[in-house]
MOPAC internal coordinates of N, CA, C and O (Angstrom, degrees):
PM7 1SCF
backbone

  N    0.0000 0     0.00 0     0.00 0    0    0    0
  C    1.4506 1     0.00 0     0.00 0    1    0    0
  C    1.5233 1   109.35 1     0.00 0    2    1    0
  O    1.2310 1   120.77 1   -65.95 1    3    2    1
  N    1.2987 1   116.13 1   114.05 1    3    2    1
  C    1.4521 1   121.93 1   176.01 1    5    3    2
  C    1.5170 1   108.37 1   -85.99 1    6    5    3
  O    1.2310 1   120.54 1   -44.74 1    7    6    5
  N    1.3203 1   116.58 1   135.26 1    7    6    5
  C    1.4614 1   119.93 1   179.33 1    9    7    6
  C    1.5208 1   110.11 1   -60.09 1   10    9    7
  O    1.2310 1   120.70 1   -45.08 1   11   10    9
  N    1.3330 1   116.26 1   134.92 1   11   10    9
  C    1.4632 1   120.25 1   179.50 1   13   11   10
  C    1.5316 1   111.47 1  -133.23 1   14   13   11
  O    1.2310 1   120.25 1  -169.05 1   15   14   13
  N    1.3352 1   117.13 1    10.95 1   15   14   13
  C    1.4622 1   121.77 1   178.30 1   17   15   14
  C    1.5201 1   107.74 1  -119.04 1   18   17   15
  O    1.2310 1   120.53 1   -61.69 1   19   18   17
  N    1.3352 1   116.59 1   118.31 1   19   18   17
  C    1.4574 1   121.97 1  -175.60 1   21   19   18
  C    1.5135 1   113.90 1   -85.25 1   22   21   19
  O    1.2310 1   120.84 1     3.41 1   23   22   21
  N    1.3263 1   116.00 1  -176.59 1   23   22   21
  C    1.4610 1   124.86 1  -171.66 1   25   23   22
  C    1.5165 1   116.20 1   -54.60 1   26   25   23
  O    1.2310 1   119.94 1   119.49 1   27   26   25
  N    1.3240 1   117.73 1   -60.51 1   27   26   25
  C    1.4646 1   120.81 1  -177.85 1   29   27   26
  C    1.5266 1   110.10 1   -65.41 1   30   29   27
  O    1.2310 1   120.64 1   138.57 1   31   30   29
  N    1.2997 1   116.38 1   -41.43 1   31   30   29
  C    1.4721 1   122.03 1   178.31 1   33   31   30
  C    1.5342 1   110.01 1   -59.60 1   34   33   31
  O    1.2310 1   120.42 1   135.07 1   35   34   33
  N    1.3206 1   116.80 1   -44.93 1   35   34   33
  C    1.4763 1   121.13 1   179.85 1   37   35   34
  C    1.5265 1   110.38 1   -63.13 1   38   37   35
  O    1.2310 1   120.47 1   134.99 1   39   38   37
  N    1.3178 1   116.71 1   -45.01 1   39   38   37
  C    1.4641 1   120.68 1  -179.14 1   41   39   38
  C    1.5246 1   111.09 1   -61.03 1   42   41   39
  O    1.2310 1   120.67 1   134.26 1   43   42   41
  N    1.3221 1   116.33 1   -45.74 1   43   42   41
  C    1.4654 1   119.97 1   179.58 1   45   43   42
  C    1.5242 1   111.88 1   -62.97 1   46   45   43
  O    1.2310 1   120.42 1   139.22 1   47   46   45
  N    1.3197 1   116.80 1   -40.78 1   47   46   45
  C    1.4632 1   120.85 1   179.12 1   49   47   46
  C    1.5285 1   110.94 1   -62.39 1   50   49   47
  O    1.2310 1   120.67 1   136.56 1   51   50   49
  N    1.3310 1   116.33 1   -43.44 1   51   50   49
  C    1.4628 1   120.55 1  -179.17 1   53   51   50
  C    1.5308 1   110.53 1   -65.69 1   54   53   51
  O    1.2310 1   120.12 1   134.99 1   55   54   53
  N    1.3237 1   117.37 1   -45.01 1   55   54   53
  C    1.4670 1   121.36 1  -179.12 1   57   55   54
  C    1.5273 1   110.77 1   -64.32 1   58   57   55
  O    1.2310 1   120.24 1   133.08 1   59   58   57
  N    1.3247 1   117.15 1   -46.92 1   59   58   57
  C    1.4685 1   120.77 1  -179.63 1   61   59   58
  C    1.5276 1   110.59 1   -64.99 1   62   61   59
  O    1.2310 1   120.54 1   138.17 1   63   62   61
  N    1.3291 1   116.58 1   -41.83 1   63   62   61
  C    1.4568 1   120.20 1   178.46 1   65   63   62
  C    1.5189 1   112.23 1   -60.76 1   66   65   63
  O    1.2310 1   120.59 1   132.79 1   67   66   65
  N    1.3256 1   116.48 1   -47.21 1   67   66   65
  C    1.4675 1   120.38 1   179.16 1   69   67   66
  C    1.5268 1   111.53 1   -64.20 1   70   69   67
  O    1.2310 1   120.42 1   140.97 1   71   70   69
  N    1.3365 1   116.80 1   -39.03 1   71   70   69
  C    1.4587 1   120.49 1   179.63 1   73   71   70
  C    1.5279 1   111.05 1   -64.61 1   74   73   71
  O    1.2310 1   120.08 1   136.86 1   75   74   73
  N    1.3143 1   117.45 1   -43.14 1   75   74   73
  C    1.4715 1   120.46 1   178.91 1   77   75   74
  C    1.5231 1   111.28 1   -64.89 1   78   77   75
  O    1.2310 1   120.48 1   136.80 1   79   78   77
  N    1.3235 1   116.68 1   -43.20 1   79   78   77
  C    1.4600 1   120.20 1   179.23 1   81   79   78
  C    1.5245 1   110.86 1   -64.04 1   82   81   79
  O    1.2310 1   120.37 1   138.02 1   83   82   81
  N    1.3376 1   116.90 1   -41.98 1   83   82   81
  C    1.4666 1   120.47 1   178.99 1   85   83   82
  C    1.5243 1   111.05 1   -64.32 1   86   85   83
  O    1.2310 1   120.40 1   138.17 1   87   86   85
  N    1.3286 1   116.84 1   -41.83 1   87   86   85
  C    1.4627 1   120.50 1   179.50 1   89   87   86
  C    1.5275 1   110.90 1   -65.29 1   90   89   87
  O    1.2310 1   120.45 1   142.14 1   91   90   89
  N    1.3350 1   116.75 1   -37.86 1   91   90   89
  C    1.4677 1   119.69 1   178.01 1   93   91   90
  C    1.5241 1   110.58 1   -69.90 1   94   93   91
  O    1.2310 1   120.00 1   140.83 1   95   94   93
  N    1.3175 1   117.60 1   -39.17 1   95   94   93
  C    1.4613 1   121.42 1  -178.67 1   97   95   94
  C    1.5253 1   112.14 1   -66.21 1   98   97   95
  O    1.2310 1   120.40 1   148.95 1   99   98   97
  N    1.3322 1   116.85 1   -31.05 1   99   98   97
  C    1.4650 1   120.52 1   179.32 1  101   99   98
  C    1.5306 1   111.97 1   -88.91 1  102  101   99
  O    1.2310 1   120.20 1   175.89 1  103  102  101
  N    1.3287 1   117.21 1    -4.11 1  103  102  101
  C    1.4623 1   120.59 1   178.72 1  105  103  102
  C    1.5039 1   114.24 1    83.01 1  106  105  103
  O    1.2310 1   120.06 1  -169.67 1  107  106  105
  N    1.3284 1   117.49 1    10.33 1  107  106  105
  C    1.4564 1   121.19 1  -177.69 1  109  107  106
  C    1.5309 1   112.47 1   -69.29 1  110  109  107
  O    1.2310 1   120.03 1   139.24 1  111  110  109
  N    1.3237 1   117.55 1   -40.76 1  111  110  109
  C    1.4604 1   119.88 1  -175.29 1  113  111  110
  C    1.5179 1   114.24 1  -120.23 1  114  113  111
  O    1.2310 1   119.38 1   179.13 1  115  114  113
  N    1.2878 1   118.78 1    -0.87 1  115  114  113
  C    1.4601 1   120.47 1   179.13 1  117  115  114
  C    1.5212 1   112.41 1    93.35 1  118  117  115
  O    1.2310 1   121.41 1    -0.05 1  119  118  117
  N    1.3196 1   114.91 1   179.95 1  119  118  117
  C    1.4598 1   120.89 1  -174.79 1  121  119  118
  C    1.5238 1   114.21 1   -67.69 1  122  121  119
  O    1.2310 1   119.74 1   154.72 1  123  122  121
  N    1.3323 1   118.11 1   -25.28 1  123  122  121
  C    1.4553 1   119.75 1  -179.16 1  125  123  122
  C    1.5239 1   111.59 1   -61.44 1  126  125  123
  O    1.2310 1   119.57 1   161.47 1  127  126  125
  N    1.3151 1   118.42 1   -18.53 1  127  126  125
  C    1.4677 1   121.79 1   179.23 1  129  127  126
  C    1.5128 1   113.59 1   -64.53 1  130  129  127
  O    1.2310 1   120.67 1   160.53 1  131  130  129
  N    1.3408 1   116.33 1   -19.47 1  131  130  129
  C    1.4629 1   118.88 1   178.63 1  133  131  130
  C    1.5276 1   111.97 1   -69.94 1  134  133  131
  O    1.2310 1   120.25 1   175.29 1  135  134  133
  N    1.3289 1   117.12 1    -4.71 1  135  134  133
  C    1.4619 1   120.38 1   172.03 1  137  135  134
  C    1.5367 1   109.41 1   -64.39 1  138  137  135
  O    1.2310 1   120.42 1   167.26 1  139  138  137
  N    1.3203 1   116.80 1   -12.74 1  139  138  137
  C    1.4646 1   121.85 1   175.72 1  141  139  138
  C    1.5099 1   113.33 1   -61.49 1  142  141  139
  O    1.2310 1   120.35 1   166.40 1  143  142  141
  N    1.3293 1   116.93 1   -13.60 1  143  142  141
  C    1.4605 1   120.79 1   176.64 1  145  143  142
  C    1.5366 1   109.73 1   -63.37 1  146  145  143
  O    1.2310 1   120.44 1   145.98 1  147  146  145
  N    1.3220 1   116.76 1   -34.02 1  147  146  145
  C    1.4679 1   120.63 1  -177.25 1  149  147  146
  C    1.5317 1   111.36 1   -64.46 1  150  149  147
  O    1.2310 1   118.79 1   124.20 1  151  150  149
  N    1.3432 1   119.92 1   -55.80 1  151  150  149
  C    1.4692 1   117.67 1   178.51 1  153  151  150
  C    1.5287 1   112.59 1   -64.69 1  154  153  151
  O    1.2310 1   120.27 1   148.00 1  155  154  153
  N    1.3300 1   117.08 1   -32.00 1  155  154  153
  C    1.4561 1   119.90 1   177.87 1  157  155  154
  C    1.5280 1   110.78 1   -61.53 1  158  157  155
  O    1.2310 1   120.31 1   131.31 1  159  158  157
  N    1.3147 1   117.01 1   -48.69 1  159  158  157
  C    1.4667 1   120.13 1  -179.19 1  161  159  158
  C    1.5230 1   112.54 1   -67.11 1  162  161  159
  O    1.2310 1   119.89 1   138.40 1  163  162  161
  N    1.3270 1   117.81 1   -41.60 1  163  162  161
  C    1.4643 1   119.06 1   178.87 1  165  163  162
  C    1.5219 1   110.79 1   -66.07 1  166  165  163
  O    1.2310 1   120.22 1   146.35 1  167  166  165
  N    1.3220 1   117.19 1   -33.65 1  167  166  165
  C    1.4634 1   120.18 1   176.52 1  169  167  166
  C    1.5184 1   111.89 1   -69.13 1  170  169  167
  O    1.2310 1   120.40 1   139.29 1  171  170  169
  N    1.3171 1   116.83 1   -40.71 1  171  170  169
  C    1.4626 1   120.22 1  -179.96 1  173  171  170
  C    1.5263 1   111.86 1   -70.40 1  174  173  171
  O    1.2310 1   120.35 1   142.52 1  175  174  173
  N    1.3320 1   116.94 1   -37.48 1  175  174  173
  C    1.4649 1   120.79 1  -179.15 1  177  175  174
  C    1.5276 1   112.36 1   -79.37 1  178  177  175
  O    1.2310 1   120.55 1   151.58 1  179  178  177
  N    1.3361 1   116.56 1   -28.42 1  179  178  177
  C    1.4630 1   119.81 1  -177.07 1  181  179  178
  C    1.5094 1   113.32 1    78.66 1  182  181  179
  O    1.2310 1   120.44 1  -165.47 1  183  182  181
  N    1.3252 1   116.77 1    14.53 1  183  182  181
  C    1.4588 1   121.67 1  -179.43 1  185  183  182
  C    1.5199 1   109.46 1  -136.62 1  186  185  183
  O    1.2310 1   120.78 1   -47.53 1  187  186  185
  N    1.3271 1   116.11 1   132.47 1  187  186  185
  C    1.4573 1   121.92 1  -179.18 1  189  187  186
  C    1.5249 1   108.70 1  -123.93 1  190  189  187
  O    1.2310 1   119.75 1   -61.23 1  191  190  189
  N    1.3469 1   118.08 1   118.77 1  191  190  189
  C    1.4707 1   120.50 1  -178.98 1  193  191  190
  C    1.5305 1   114.52 1   -56.01 1  194  193  191
  O    1.2310 1   118.83 1   134.87 1  195  194  193
  N    1.3534 1   119.84 1   -45.13 1  195  194  193
  C    1.4731 1   117.75 1   178.38 1  197  195  194
  C    1.5353 1   112.72 1   -62.39 1  198  197  195
  O    1.2310 1   120.17 1   144.75 1  199  198  197
  N    1.3339 1   117.29 1   -35.25 1  199  198  197
  C    1.4626 1   119.45 1   176.05 1  201  199  198
  C    1.5198 1   109.81 1   -61.20 1  202  201  199
  O    1.2310 1   120.45 1   137.78 1  203  202  201
  N    1.3371 1   116.74 1   -42.22 1  203  202  201
  C    1.4661 1   120.63 1  -179.60 1  205  203  202
  C    1.5292 1   110.41 1   -63.46 1  206  205  203
  O    1.2310 1   120.17 1   136.67 1  207  206  205
  N    1.3239 1   117.28 1   -43.33 1  207  206  205
  C    1.4651 1   120.72 1  -179.55 1  209  207  206
  C    1.5274 1   112.52 1   -65.21 1  210  209  207
  O    1.2310 1   120.80 1   142.26 1  211  210  209
  N    1.3380 1   116.07 1   -37.74 1  211  210  209
  C    1.4583 1   120.58 1  -176.50 1  213  211  210
  C    1.5249 1   113.76 1   -92.03 1  214  213  211
  O    1.2310 1   120.48 1   174.12 1  215  214  213
  N    1.3371 1   116.69 1    -5.88 1  215  214  213
  C    1.4567 1   120.28 1   177.40 1  217  215  214
  C    1.5167 1   114.66 1    81.86 1  218  217  215
  O    1.2310 1   119.72 1  -162.13 1  219  218  217
  N    1.3226 1   118.15 1    17.87 1  219  218  217
  C    1.4629 1   121.12 1   177.50 1  221  219  218
  C    1.5106 1   110.16 1   -81.93 1  222  221  219
  O    1.2310 1   120.59 1   -28.01 1  223  222  221
  N    1.3303 1   116.49 1   151.99 1  223  222  221
  C    1.4457 1   121.44 1   176.32 1  225  223  222
  C    1.5253 1   107.86 1  -155.18 1  226  225  223
  O    1.2310 1   120.30 1   -62.43 1  227  226  225
  N    1.3353 1   117.03 1   117.57 1  227  226  225
  C    1.4598 1   120.58 1   179.63 1  229  227  226
  C    1.5246 1   111.40 1  -104.27 1  230  229  227
  O    1.2310 1   120.22 1  -174.36 1  231  230  229
  N    1.3294 1   117.18 1     5.64 1  231  230  229
  C    1.4703 1   121.63 1   176.53 1  233  231  230
  C    1.5209 1   109.46 1   -77.41 1  234  233  231
  O    1.2310 1   121.54 1   -36.72 1  235  234  233
  N    1.3190 1   114.65 1   143.28 1  235  234  233
  C    1.4579 1   118.22 1   172.99 1  237  235  234
  C    1.5244 1   108.37 1   -76.97 1  238  237  235
  O    1.2310 1   120.45 1   -38.86 1  239  238  237
  N    1.2798 1   116.74 1   141.14 1  239  238  237
  C    1.4560 1   121.38 1  -177.25 1  241  239  238
  C    1.5242 1   110.24 1   -90.30 1  242  241  239
  O    1.2310 1   120.46 1   -49.47 1  243  242  241
  N    1.3273 1   116.73 1   130.53 1  243  242  241
  C    1.4648 1   120.82 1   175.83 1  245  243  242
  C    1.5267 1   109.02 1   -85.62 1  246  245  243
  O    1.2310 1   121.37 1   -42.79 1  247  246  245
  N    1.3196 1   114.98 1   137.21 1  247  246  245
  C    1.4715 1   119.10 1  -179.29 1  249  247  246
  C    1.4931 1   110.62 1  -111.16 1  250  249  247
  O    1.2310 1   120.10 1   180.00 1  251  250  249

């Protein structure tokens, strides 16, 4: 798996994922908020399956 999620994208995914999980854990938005696990994991791993399928890459390329 080649990384395809870059810096800003990863940060946003982690923040949004944690926010959704926290909101679900406190009962603010209901159980559907645990879907925040998906952006959290893709942000932590640096790889997103839909990006791979569609050919997207937000990582900066080292030369």
